C-alpha positions as CSV (number, residue, x, y, z in Angstrom):
1,M,-57.4,49.4,16.8
2,G,-58.2,45.7,17.0
3,I,-59.1,43.4,19.7
4,L,-56.9,40.5,20.6
5,D,-58.7,37.6,22.2
6,L,-56.4,35.3,23.5
7,N,-57.6,31.9,25.2
8,I,-55.1,29.6,26.7
9,N,-56.8,26.3,27.7
10,S,-53.8,25.0,29.7
11,L,-50.3,26.0,30.2
12,T,-47.4,23.5,31.5
13,L,-44.3,24.5,32.7
14,N,-41.5,21.7,33.2
15,I,-39.1,22.7,35.9
16,A,-36.1,20.8,36.9
17,N,-33.8,21.2,40.1
18,A,-36.0,23.9,41.6
19,E,-35.6,22.4,45.1
20,G,-35.6,25.3,47.6
21,Y,-37.1,27.8,45.1
22,E,-40.6,26.2,44.6
23,H,-42.0,29.4,46.4
24,R,-40.8,31.6,43.5
25,V,-42.3,29.5,40.8
26,R,-45.9,30.9,40.9
27,P,-44.9,34.5,40.9
28,I,-42.5,34.1,38.1
29,A,-45.0,32.2,36.0
30,A,-47.6,34.9,36.7
31,R,-45.2,37.8,35.7
32,A,-44.0,35.8,32.6
33,A,-47.9,35.7,31.6
34,A,-48.3,39.2,32.1
35,I,-45.2,40.1,30.0
36,F,-46.3,37.7,27.4
37,A,-49.7,39.2,27.1
38,E,-48.4,42.7,27.0
39,R,-46.1,42.1,24.2
40,L,-48.5,40.0,22.3
41,D,-50.8,42.7,22.3
42,A,-48.1,45.2,21.3
43,H,-47.3,42.9,18.0
44,F,-51.2,42.7,17.5
45,E,-51.7,46.6,17.8
46,S,-48.7,47.4,15.7
47,G,-50.0,45.4,12.5
48,R,-47.4,42.8,12.8
49,I,-50.2,40.3,13.6
50,S,-53.5,40.9,11.5
51,G,-56.7,39.2,11.0
52,P,-58.4,36.5,12.7
53,K,-56.1,33.8,13.7
54,S,-56.5,30.3,15.3
55,I,-53.7,28.0,16.3
56,G,-53.7,24.6,18.0
57,K,-51.1,23.4,20.3
58,V,-47.9,25.5,20.8
59,S,-44.8,24.4,22.4
60,A,-41.9,26.8,23.2
61,L,-38.4,25.9,23.3
62,S,-36.8,24.7,26.4
63,I,-34.9,27.6,28.1
64,G,-32.5,27.2,30.9
65,I,-32.8,29.2,34.0
66,D,-30.9,28.9,37.2
67,L,-33.0,30.0,39.9
68,R,-30.2,30.5,42.3
69,T,-28.5,33.1,40.2
70,V,-31.3,35.0,38.3
71,T,-34.0,37.3,39.5
72,D,-37.7,36.6,39.2
73,E,-38.1,39.4,36.7
74,S,-35.2,38.1,34.6
75,A,-36.7,34.6,34.8
76,A,-40.0,35.8,33.9
77,Q,-38.8,37.8,30.9
78,S,-36.8,34.8,29.4
79,I,-40.1,32.6,29.7
80,A,-42.3,35.1,28.3
81,L,-39.8,35.7,25.2
82,S,-39.8,31.9,24.8
83,W,-43.7,31.9,24.5
84,L,-43.9,34.9,22.4
85,E,-41.5,33.8,19.8
86,A,-43.4,30.1,19.9
87,V,-46.7,31.9,19.3
88,R,-45.4,34.5,17.0
89,L,-44.2,32.0,14.7
90,K,-47.5,30.4,14.2
91,L,-49.4,33.7,13.9
92,I,-47.3,35.4,11.1
């Protein structure tokens, strides 16, 4: 079993048209980060990511989430998957 040491220096979320839903952004971002960490750790533990890696700046694809129609969990899942794909592509 390996150890995954992940250091994120900064994380920027660009959110458009969130008026009236600002109170949901922090919990969604926190949950997305937790999901991302769990899934990245699972990739590392499964051997799909191995050996020491160092990557620079990573930019995830933009995703569209309508906070009027999705749950916080659904929004967090979508964000985490976008982050995971961006990092996974750099680590393989």
